[in-house]
C-alpha positions in Angstrom: -59.0 94.3 113.0 -55.3 93.2 114.2 -52.7 95.8 114.3 -51.0 94.6 111.1 -54.3 95.2 109.2 -54.3 98.9 110.0 -53.5 101.3 107.2 -52.6 104.5 108.9 -51.9 106.2 105.8 -55.1 105.2 104.1 -56.8 106.4 107.2 -55.3 109.6 107.3 -56.1 110.1 103.5 -59.7 109.2 104.2 -59.9 111.7 107.1 -58.4 114.7 105.0 -60.8 113.9 102.0 -63.8 114.0 104.4 -62.6 117.2 106.1 -61.8 118.6 102.6 -65.3 117.8 101.5 -66.8 119.1 104.6 -65.0 122.5 104.5 -65.4 122.7 100.7 -69.1 122.1 101.1 -69.4 124.6 103.6 -67.8 127.1 101.4 -69.4 126.2 98.2 -72.9 125.4 99.5 -72.7 121.6 99.3 -73.0 119.6 96.2 -72.9 120.8 92.6 -75.8 120.5 90.2 -74.5 117.4 88.9 -74.6 115.8 92.3 -70.6 115.6 92.5 -69.0 116.6 95.5 -67.3 120.0 95.2 -63.5 120.4 95.8 -61.0 123.2 96.3 -57.9 123.0 94.3 -54.5 124.2 96.0 -53.6 127.8 95.4 -50.4 129.8 96.0 -50.3 133.4 95.9 -47.2 135.6 95.5 -46.2 139.2 95.1 -43.3 139.8 92.9 -42.0 142.6 90.7 -45.0 144.8 90.9 -47.7 142.2 90.2 -49.7 139.6 92.1 -49.3 135.8 90.9 -51.6 133.2 91.5 -50.8 129.4 90.8 -53.8 127.1 91.0 -53.3 123.4 90.7 -55.9 122.0 88.3 -54.4 118.8 87.0 -56.8 116.8 84.7 -59.1 120.0 84.1 -59.8 120.9 80.6 -58.6 124.6 79.6 -62.3 125.1 78.3 -63.6 124.0 81.6 -61.9 126.7 83.7 -63.7 130.2 84.3 -61.4 133.0 85.6 -63.1 136.3 86.7 -61.4 139.5 88.3 -63.2 142.5 89.5 -61.9 145.3 91.4 -61.2 143.6 94.7 -61.6 139.9 94.0 -60.4 137.0 91.8 -62.7 133.9 91.2 -61.4 130.5 89.6 -64.2 127.9 89.0 -64.8 125.1 86.8 -65.2 121.4 86.8 -63.1 118.2 86.6 -64.8 115.0 85.4 -64.2 111.6 87.0 -61.1 110.0 86.0 -62.3 106.6 84.7 -65.3 104.7 84.2 -66.0 101.7 86.4 -66.0 100.4 90.1 -63.4 102.4 91.8 -61.0 100.4 94.3 -59.4 103.3 95.9 -60.4 106.9 94.8 -58.4 109.8 96.3 -58.4 112.2 93.4 -61.4 114.7 93.9 -63.7 115.4 90.8 -66.7 117.6 90.1 -67.4 121.4 90.4 -64.8 123.5 92.2 -64.4 127.3 93.1 -61.9 129.5 94.7 -62.4 133.2 95.3 -59.9 135.5 97.0 -60.0 139.2 97.9 -57.1 140.8 96.2 -56.5 143.6 98.7 -54.6 145.9 96.1 -55.8 147.7 92.9 -54.6 145.8 89.9 -54.6 146.8 86.1 -57.3 144.5 84.4 -56.0 145.3 80.9 -52.6 143.7 82.0 -54.0 140.4 83.4 -52.4 137.2 82.0 -53.6 133.6 82.5 -51.7 130.6 81.5 -52.7 127.1 81.8 -49.6 124.6 81.3 -48.9 121.3 82.7 -51.9 121.3 85.0 -51.1 124.7 86.7 -53.0 127.8 86.1 -50.8 130.8 86.3 -52.6 134.3 86.7 -50.4 137.5 86.8 -52.2 140.5 87.7 -50.1 143.7 87.4 -50.6 146.4 90.3 -52.5 149.5 89.3 -51.8 152.8 90.5 -55.4 153.5 91.6 -58.2 151.4 92.2 -60.7 150.8 89.3 -64.1 149.3 89.2 -64.0 147.1 86.2 -65.5 143.6 85.9 -63.6 141.5 83.6 -63.6 137.9 82.3 -60.1 136.9 81.3 -59.7 133.8 78.8 -57.0 131.3 79.6 -54.3 130.6 77.0 
């Protein structure tokens, strides 16, 4: 391979995909039931005005394919993104298959005030802080 044939950005993208696949496989236990590689969507967590806010990047995921579970000390977002197109891929960088992200909240939240809105490929979860810890398991429907 000559120096002119070297695609540093393509090599870096492949390296990142392989590292993501390795790390998410270690977290999620490898492949999903369907045989697709698991992946991990990007998540930002903020604290603002007495609430915790999670923003989860889920472009291409259908609302009905997202499951959100909140209990007294953790938040779990899981689901699946289908492969984008049928056919032989030339360059495939967008992950597909099962995903799962779980976080310890670290503060008590009011389970009755939790809101989840999915708009333009971003899931926004707002969890108001509670005065005292409650041990409640809750499934939240995404709007």
